[in-house]
C-alpha positions as protocol buffer text, in pm:
chain_id: "A"
residue {
  index: 1
  type: MET
  ca { x: 11741 y: -3276 z: 1114 }
}
residue {
  index: 2
  type: LEU
  ca { x: 11656 y: -3383 z: 1469 }
}
residue {
  index: 3
  type: ASN
  ca { x: 11366 y: -3594 z: 1339 }
}
residue {
  index: 4
  type: ILE
  ca { x: 11597 y: -3778 z: 1098 }
}
residue {
  index: 5
  type: LEU
  ca { x: 11848 y: -3845 z: 1378 }
}
residue {
  index: 6
  type: LEU
  ca { x: 11573 y: -3976 z: 1607 }
}
residue {
  index: 7
  type: MET
  ca { x: 11443 y: -4197 z: 1324 }
}
residue {
  index: 8
  type: ILE
  ca { x: 11791 y: -4346 z: 1267 }
}
residue {
  index: 9
  type: ILE
  ca { x: 11834 y: -4412 z: 1641 }
}
residue {
  index: 10
  type: LEU
  ca { x: 11489 y: -4575 z: 1653 }
}
residue {
  index: 11
  type: ILE
  ca { x: 11574 y: -4800 z: 1356 }
}
residue {
  index: 12
  type: ILE
  ca { x: 11901 y: -4904 z: 1523 }
}
residue {
  index: 13
  type: ILE
  ca { x: 11722 y: -4983 z: 1851 }
}
residue {
  index: 14
  type: ILE
  ca { x: 11456 y: -5187 z: 1668 }
}
residue {
  index: 15
  type: PHE
  ca { x: 11727 y: -5377 z: 1479 }
}
residue {
  index: 16
  type: ILE
  ca { x: 11912 y: -5457 z: 1805 }
}
residue {
  index: 17
  type: ILE
  ca { x: 11589 y: -5580 z: 1968 }
}
residue {
  index: 18
  type: ILE
  ca { x: 11513 y: -5801 z: 1665 }
}
residue {
  index: 19
  type: LEU
  ca { x: 11870 y: -5932 z: 1674 }
}
residue {
  index: 20
  type: LEU
  ca { x: 11843 y: -6015 z: 2046 }
}
residue {
  index: 21
  type: PHE
  ca { x: 11514 y: -6201 z: 1994 }
}
residue {
  index: 22
  type: ILE
  ca { x: 11615 y: -6389 z: 1678 }
}
residue {
  index: 23
  type: GLY
  ca { x: 11972 y: -6442 z: 1796 }
}
residue {
  index: 24
  type: ILE
  ca { x: 12278 y: -6536 z: 1597 }
}
residue {
  index: 25
  type: LYS
  ca { x: 12398 y: -6843 z: 1411 }
}
residue {
  index: 26
  type: LEU
  ca { x: 12745 y: -6969 z: 1500 }
}
residue {
  index: 27
  type: VAL
  ca { x: 12936 y: -7208 z: 1271 }
}
residue {
  index: 28
  type: PHE
  ca { x: 13268 y: -7344 z: 1399 }
}
residue {
  index: 29
  type: ILE
  ca { x: 13465 y: -7617 z: 1223 }
}
residue {
  index: 30
  type: TYR
  ca { x: 13810 y: -7702 z: 1357 }
}
residue {
  index: 31
  type: ASP
  ca { x: 14085 y: -7962 z: 1379 }
}
residue {
  index: 32
  type: LYS
  ca { x: 14356 y: -7916 z: 1644 }
}
residue {
  index: 33
  type: THR
  ca { x: 14650 y: -8152 z: 1639 }
}
residue {
  index: 34
  type: GLY
  ca { x: 14942 y: -8053 z: 1859 }
}
residue {
  index: 35
  type: PRO
  ca { x: 15003 y: -7677 z: 1825 }
}
residue {
  index: 36
  type: GLU
  ca { x: 14838 y: -7665 z: 1481 }
}
residue {
  index: 37
  type: LEU
  ca { x: 14479 y: -7540 z: 1455 }
}
residue {
  index: 38
  type: GLU
  ca { x: 14288 y: -7551 z: 1127 }
}
residue {
  index: 39
  type: GLY
  ca { x: 13929 y: -7450 z: 1070 }
}
residue {
  index: 40
  type: CYS
  ca { x: 13692 y: -7158 z: 1041 }
}
residue {
  index: 41
  type: LEU
  ca { x: 13453 y: -6957 z: 1255 }
}
residue {
  index: 42
  type: LYS
  ca { x: 13149 y: -6776 z: 1113 }
}
residue {
  index: 43
  type: ILE
  ca { x: 12892 y: -6559 z: 1290 }
}
residue {
  index: 44
  type: LEU
  ca { x: 12568 y: -6485 z: 1106 }
}
residue {
  index: 45
  type: ILE
  ca { x: 12280 y: -6257 z: 1204 }
}
residue {
  index: 46
  type: LEU
  ca { x: 11922 y: -6319 z: 1093 }
}
residue {
  index: 47
  type: LYS
  ca { x: 12055 y: -6672 z: 1018 }
}
residue {
  index: 48
  type: LYS
  ca { x: 12192 y: -6570 z: 676 }
}
residue {
  index: 49
  type: ILE
  ca { x: 12391 y: -6245 z: 692 }
}
residue {
  index: 50
  type: LYS
  ca { x: 12758 y: -6314 z: 767 }
}
residue {
  index: 51
  type: VAL
  ca { x: 12898 y: -6046 z: 1000 }
}
residue {
  index: 52
  type: TYR
  ca { x: 13222 y: -6216 z: 1100 }
}
residue {
  index: 53
  type: SER
  ca { x: 13440 y: -6486 z: 954 }
}
residue {
  index: 54
  type: VAL
  ca { x: 13792 y: -6605 z: 1031 }
}
residue {
  index: 55
  type: ASP
  ca { x: 13994 y: -6899 z: 897 }
}
residue {
  index: 56
  type: PHE
  ca { x: 14266 y: -7088 z: 1084 }
}
residue {
  index: 57
  type: PRO
  ca { x: 14552 y: -7078 z: 1012 }
}
residue {
  index: 58
  type: LYS
  ca { x: 14557 y: -6720 z: 885 }
}
residue {
  index: 59
  type: ASN
  ca { x: 14686 y: -6643 z: 537 }
}
residue {
  index: 60
  type: GLU
  ca { x: 15057 y: -6686 z: 459 }
}
residue {
  index: 61
  type: GLU
  ca { x: 15147 y: -6314 z: 472 }
}
residue {
  index: 62
  type: GLU
  ca { x: 15007 y: -6280 z: 823 }
}
residue {
  index: 63
  type: GLY
  ca { x: 15166 y: -6613 z: 912 }
}
residue {
  index: 64
  type: GLU
  ca { x: 15512 y: -6486 z: 811 }
}
residue {
  index: 65
  type: GLU
  ca { x: 15471 y: -6166 z: 1012 }
}
residue {
  index: 66
  type: ASP
  ca { x: 15353 y: -6354 z: 1320 }
}
residue {
  index: 67
  type: SER
  ca { x: 15590 y: -6653 z: 1299 }
}
residue {
  index: 68
  type: GLU
  ca { x: 15785 y: -6544 z: 1608 }
}
residue {
  index: 69
  type: GLU
  ca { x: 15461 y: -6494 z: 1804 }
}
residue {
  index: 70
  type: GLU
  ca { x: 15344 y: -6844 z: 1701 }
}
residue {
  index: 71
  type: GLU
  ca { x: 15673 y: -6993 z: 1826 }
}
residue {
  index: 72
  type: ASP
  ca { x: 15623 y: -6814 z: 2157 }
}
residue {
  index: 73
  type: GLU
  ca { x: 15264 y: -6946 z: 2177 }
}
residue {
  index: 74
  type: THR
  ca { x: 15388 y: -7299 z: 2107 }
}
residue {
  index: 75
  type: GLU
  ca { x: 15638 y: -7269 z: 2391 }
}
residue {
  index: 76
  type: ASP
  ca { x: 15362 y: -7137 z: 2618 }
}
residue {
  index: 77
  type: ASP
  ca { x: 15140 y: -7435 z: 2522 }
}
residue {
  index: 78
  type: GLU
  ca { x: 15418 y: -7672 z: 2621 }
}
residue {
  index: 79
  type: LYS
  ca { x: 15445 y: -7497 z: 2958 }
}
residue {
  index: 80
  type: THR
  ca { x: 15071 y: -7504 z: 3026 }
}
residue {
  index: 81
  type: ASP
  ca { x: 15003 y: -7686 z: 3353 }
}
residue {
  index: 82
  type: PHE
  ca { x: 14677 y: -7877 z: 3296 }
}
residue {
  index: 83
  type: LYS
  ca { x: 14675 y: -8001 z: 3655 }
}
residue {
  index: 84
  type: GLU
  ca { x: 14680 y: -7643 z: 3785 }
}
residue {
  index: 85
  type: ILE
  ca { x: 14395 y: -7545 z: 3549 }
}
residue {
  index: 86
  type: PHE
  ca { x: 14187 y: -7843 z: 3666 }
}
residue {
  index: 87
  type: ARG
  ca { x: 14264 y: -7756 z: 4029 }
}
residue {
  index: 88
  type: LEU
  ca { x: 14126 y: -7406 z: 3971 }
}
residue {
  index: 89
  type: ALA
  ca { x: 13830 y: -7542 z: 3771 }
}
residue {
  index: 90
  type: LYS
  ca { x: 13721 y: -7798 z: 4033 }
}
residue {
  index: 91
  type: PRO
  ca { x: 13546 y: -7545 z: 4264 }
}
residue {
  index: 92
  type: CYS
  ca { x: 13365 y: -7404 z: 3958 }
}
residue {
  index: 93
  type: LEU
  ca { x: 13220 y: -7732 z: 3830 }
}
residue {
  index: 94
  type: ASP
  ca { x: 12874 y: -7677 z: 3980 }
}
residue {
  index: 95
  type: ASP
  ca { x: 12865 y: -7321 z: 3845 }
}
residue {
  index: 96
  type: PHE
  ca { x: 12970 y: -7441 z: 3500 }
}
residue {
  index: 97
  type: LYS
  ca { x: 12705 y: -7713 z: 3508 }
}
residue {
  index: 98
  type: GLN
  ca { x: 12435 y: -7456 z: 3589 }
}
residue {
  index: 99
  type: PHE
  ca { x: 12565 y: -7225 z: 3314 }
}
residue {
  index: 100
  type: LEU
  ca { x: 12584 y: -7515 z: 3069 }
}
residue {
  index: 101
  type: LYS
  ca { x: 12221 y: -7606 z: 3142 }
}
residue {
  index: 102
  type: SER
  ca { x: 12114 y: -7243 z: 3092 }
}
residue {
  index: 103
  type: PHE
  ca { x: 12327 y: -7215 z: 2778 }
}
residue {
  index: 104
  type: LEU
  ca { x: 12187 y: -7535 z: 2630 }
}
residue {
  index: 105
  type: ASN
  ca { x: 11834 y: -7405 z: 2689 }
}
residue {
  index: 106
  type: CYS
  ca { x: 11925 y: -7090 z: 2493 }
}
residue {
  index: 107
  type: ILE
  ca { x: 12062 y: -7266 z: 2187 }
}
residue {
  index: 108
  type: LYS
  ca { x: 11916 y: -7473 z: 1911 }
}
residue {
  index: 109
  type: VAL
  ca { x: 12172 y: -7732 z: 1812 }
}
residue {
  index: 110
  type: LYS
  ca { x: 12179 y: -7791 z: 1439 }
}
residue {
  index: 111
  type: LYS
  ca { x: 12502 y: -7987 z: 1468 }
}
residue {
  index: 112
  type: MET
  ca { x: 12747 y: -8044 z: 1755 }
}
residue {
  index: 113
  type: ASP
  ca { x: 12996 y: -8313 z: 1662 }
}
residue {
  index: 114
  type: ASN
  ca { x: 13319 y: -8294 z: 1866 }
}
residue {
  index: 115
  type: HIS
  ca { x: 13591 y: -8540 z: 1966 }
}
residue {
  index: 116
  type: LEU
  ca { x: 13858 y: -8471 z: 2229 }
}
residue {
  index: 117
  type: ILE
  ca { x: 14187 y: -8653 z: 2291 }
}
residue {
  index: 118
  type: PHE
  ca { x: 14316 y: -8576 z: 2640 }
}
residue {
  index: 119
  type: GLY
  ca { x: 14615 y: -8692 z: 2838 }
}
residue {
  index: 120
  type: LEU
  ca { x: 14847 y: -8595 z: 3123 }
}
residue {
  index: 121
  type: ASP
  ca { x: 15191 y: -8718 z: 3223 }
}
residue {
  index: 122
  type: SER
  ca { x: 15035 y: -8926 z: 3501 }
}
residue {
  index: 123
  type: TYR
  ca { x: 14811 y: -9221 z: 3405 }
}
residue {
  index: 124
  type: ALA
  ca { x: 14611 y: -9179 z: 3726 }
}
residue {
  index: 125
  type: ASP
  ca { x: 14546 y: -8809 z: 3662 }
}
residue {
  index: 126
  type: THR
  ca { x: 14449 y: -8883 z: 3301 }
}
residue {
  index: 127
  type: GLY
  ca { x: 14192 y: -9138 z: 3417 }
}
residue {
  index: 128
  type: LYS
  ca { x: 14060 y: -8906 z: 3687 }
}
residue {
  index: 129
  type: TYR
  ca { x: 14006 y: -8602 z: 3466 }
}
residue {
  index: 130
  type: ILE
  ca { x: 13880 y: -8790 z: 3161 }
}
residue {
  index: 131
  type: GLY
  ca { x: 13603 y: -8910 z: 3393 }
}
residue {
  index: 132
  type: TYR
  ca { x: 13499 y: -8549 z: 3458 }
}
residue {
  index: 133
  type: ILE
  ca { x: 13507 y: -8476 z: 3085 }
}
residue {
  index: 134
  type: TRP
  ca { x: 13294 y: -8782 z: 3006 }
}
residue {
  index: 135
  type: GLY
  ca { x: 13040 y: -8672 z: 3267 }
}
residue {
  index: 136
  type: ILE
  ca { x: 13005 y: -8323 z: 3116 }
}
residue {
  index: 137
  type: PHE
  ca { x: 12987 y: -8461 z: 2761 }
}
residue {
  index: 138
  type: ALA
  ca { x: 12722 y: -8715 z: 2865 }
}
residue {
  index: 139
  type: MET
  ca { x: 12508 y: -8432 z: 3003 }
}
residue {
  index: 140
  type: VAL
  ca { x: 12544 y: -8237 z: 2675 }
}
residue {
  index: 141
  type: ASN
  ca { x: 12460 y: -8544 z: 2464 }
}
residue {
  index: 142
  type: GLY
  ca { x: 12155 y: -8617 z: 2679 }
}
residue {
  index: 143
  type: THR
  ca { x: 12025 y: -8262 z: 2643 }
}
residue {
  index: 144
  type: HIS
  ca { x: 12031 y: -8234 z: 2262 }
}
residue {
  index: 145
  type: LYS
  ca { x: 11965 y: -8508 z: 2008 }
}
residue {
  index: 146
  type: ASN
  ca { x: 12204 y: -8350 z: 1755 }
}
residue {
  index: 147
  type: ALA
  ca { x: 12495 y: -8335 z: 2002 }
}
residue {
  index: 148
  type: ARG
  ca { x: 12767 y: -8596 z: 1965 }
}
residue {
  index: 149
  type: MET
  ca { x: 13042 y: -8516 z: 2215 }
}
residue {
  index: 150
  type: SER
  ca { x: 13309 y: -8779 z: 2271 }
}
residue {
  index: 151
  type: ALA
  ca { x: 13650 y: -8803 z: 2435 }
}
residue {
  index: 152
  type: GLU
  ca { x: 13927 y: -9056 z: 2462 }
}
residue {
  index: 153
  type: PRO
  ca { x: 14223 y: -9073 z: 2700 }
}
residue {
  index: 154
  type: SER
  ca { x: 14581 y: -9068 z: 2576 }
}
residue {
  index: 155
  type: PHE
  ca { x: 14856 y: -9221 z: 2785 }
}
residue {
  index: 156
  type: ASN
  ca { x: 15141 y: -9079 z: 2576 }
}
residue {
  index: 157
  type: GLY
  ca { x: 15217 y: -8772 z: 2787 }
}
residue {
  index: 158
  type: SER
  ca { x: 15047 y: -8434 z: 2807 }
}
residue {
  index: 159
  type: ILE
  ca { x: 14812 y: -8384 z: 2512 }
}
residue {
  index: 160
  type: LEU
  ca { x: 14498 y: -8188 z: 2430 }
}
residue {
  index: 161
  type: ASP
  ca { x: 14380 y: -8242 z: 2071 }
}
residue {
  index: 162
  type: ALA
  ca { x: 14030 y: -8201 z: 1934 }
}
residue {
  index: 163
  type: LYS
  ca { x: 13826 y: -8180 z: 1617 }
}
residue {
  index: 164
  type: GLY
  ca { x: 13468 y: -8075 z: 1560 }
}
residue {
  index: 165
  type: ASP
  ca { x: 13191 y: -7950 z: 1336 }
}
residue {
  index: 166
  type: ASN
  ca { x: 12937 y: -7724 z: 1508 }
}
residue {
  index: 167
  type: GLU
  ca { x: 12636 y: -7523 z: 1400 }
}
residue {
  index: 168
  type: LEU
  ca { x: 12432 y: -7344 z: 1666 }
}
residue {
  index: 169
  type: ASP
  ca { x: 12146 y: -7093 z: 1679 }
}
residue {
  index: 170
  type: ILE
  ca { x: 12195 y: -6883 z: 1995 }
}
residue {
  index: 171
  type: ASN
  ca { x: 11927 y: -6672 z: 2165 }
}
residue {
  index: 172
  type: ILE
  ca { x: 12140 y: -6386 z: 2300 }
}
residue {
  index: 173
  type: LEU
  ca { x: 11861 y: -6240 z: 2514 }
}
residue {
  index: 174
  type: LYS
  ca { x: 11833 y: -6555 z: 2727 }
}
residue {
  index: 175
  type: ILE
  ca { x: 12205 y: -6623 z: 2766 }
}
residue {
  index: 176
  type: ILE
  ca { x: 12308 y: -6277 z: 2894 }
}
residue {
  index: 177
  type: PRO
  ca { x: 12173 y: -6323 z: 3254 }
}
residue {
  index: 178
  type: ALA
  ca { x: 12334 y: -6670 z: 3287 }
}
residue {
  index: 179
  type: ALA
  ca { x: 12670 y: -6538 z: 3159 }
}
residue {
  index: 180
  type: ILE
  ca { x: 12665 y: -6242 z: 3400 }
}
residue {
  index: 181
  type: LYS
  ca { x: 12579 y: -6473 z: 3691 }
}
residue {
  index: 182
  type: LEU
  ca { x: 12872 y: -6702 z: 3599 }
}
residue {
  index: 183
  type: ILE
  ca { x: 13125 y: -6419 z: 3564 }
}
residue {
  index: 184
  type: LEU
  ca { x: 13025 y: -6274 z: 3903 }
}
residue {
  index: 185
  type: LYS
  ca { x: 13146 y: -6594 z: 4077 }
}
residue {
  index: 186
  type: GLU
  ca { x: 13485 y: -6536 z: 4241 }
}
residue {
  index: 187
  type: GLU
  ca { x: 13604 y: -6891 z: 4166 }
}
residue {
  index: 188
  type: VAL
  ca { x: 13529 y: -6845 z: 3794 }
}
residue {
  index: 189
  type: ARG
  ca { x: 13722 y: -6519 z: 3780 }
}
residue {
  index: 190
  type: THR
  ca { x: 14015 y: -6691 z: 3953 }
}
residue {
  index: 191
  type: LEU
  ca { x: 14003 y: -6970 z: 3692 }
}
residue {
  index: 192
  type: ILE
  ca { x: 14000 y: -6718 z: 3405 }
}
residue {
  index: 193
  type: LYS
  ca { x: 14303 y: -6540 z: 3552 }
}
residue {
  index: 194
  type: GLY
  ca { x: 14480 y: -6874 z: 3595 }
}
residue {
  index: 195
  type: VAL
  ca { x: 14415 y: -6975 z: 3233 }
}
residue {
  index: 196
  type: ARG
  ca { x: 14532 y: -6637 z: 3103 }
}
residue {
  index: 197
  type: ASN
  ca { x: 14849 y: -6644 z: 3311 }
}
residue {
  index: 198
  type: GLY
  ca { x: 14913 y: -7013 z: 3248 }
}
């Protein structure tokens, strides 16, 4: 009995090691316009076995049950202060750039086609922050030939819309140290708290 238990544990450990080396495949297709988000997220192991899948929006039965929660989320979205989030994110930009470089070295981009529409109430702030976004997207596009990240400013009030089609192979073993290093930064933890509370 003990031998069988040890054999099962050994098989599980070997499977986890193989999974860490081979990594996972992530497929994310989405279209966000206003408060509405449509799309799907799939996670596959060994590049073919689907272990997780979710569609947006959820089915109608769940939608009816959660209609009040969705209304609350919509109100929260309207109250989101993008300027405050950017203020908290500014000290983290160098850390995010380092993490992004590490992350991009750990993934094989099959497809990364995303377009962002961004705007704030102030024209000046919109121009300022769209410049930051263009800089980050340019770095991503320059790193991978299959990456097509683009953004455009909107001067019609506060807006954050996006659509994309992404397919990535991620080496989990390489990304874990970079993620831990990022999370240990006090500024990053402050930003996460600000986004959650905002």
